[in-house]
C-alpha positions, 0 to 999 in steps of 0.5 A: 327516717333518713334514708339514700335510695333511687326512686322515680316520679311524675308529676299528675300532668306527666306522662314521663318518669323522672329519676330522684334520689330519696334522702328522707321518708316518713309516714307523711313526708318524703324529700328527695333530689331532683333535677326537674323543678316542681311548682309547689301543690302539685300532685306527684306519684313516687316509686321507690326504687331498690336496688335494680327494680323497682318496686312497683308494689308500693307506691305513694301519691304525693303533693308538693310542699317546698321546692328548694334549688340547691348549687349545682342546679338540683332541687330538693323537693320536699312532698306531703304524702297524701296516700299509699298503694300496695298492689299484689 
């Protein structure tokens, strides 16, 4: 499903979250734009930002599948969703 929403993501080997822009999401895949290049096969924790809040109640754990450099210097990241954690 095409979607336009901000995300926060953190590679599993990083302490900090980074901002990105999600533009595709389905049950098995998420595609987002990032200024940070990510290596293929790295695990990523992803949180959707809904409006001005972070939807911490829904967390995606994914593994990068593709990282394509785009004009302008940012990257299109395609990641396969491995699990989804919903908290209350």
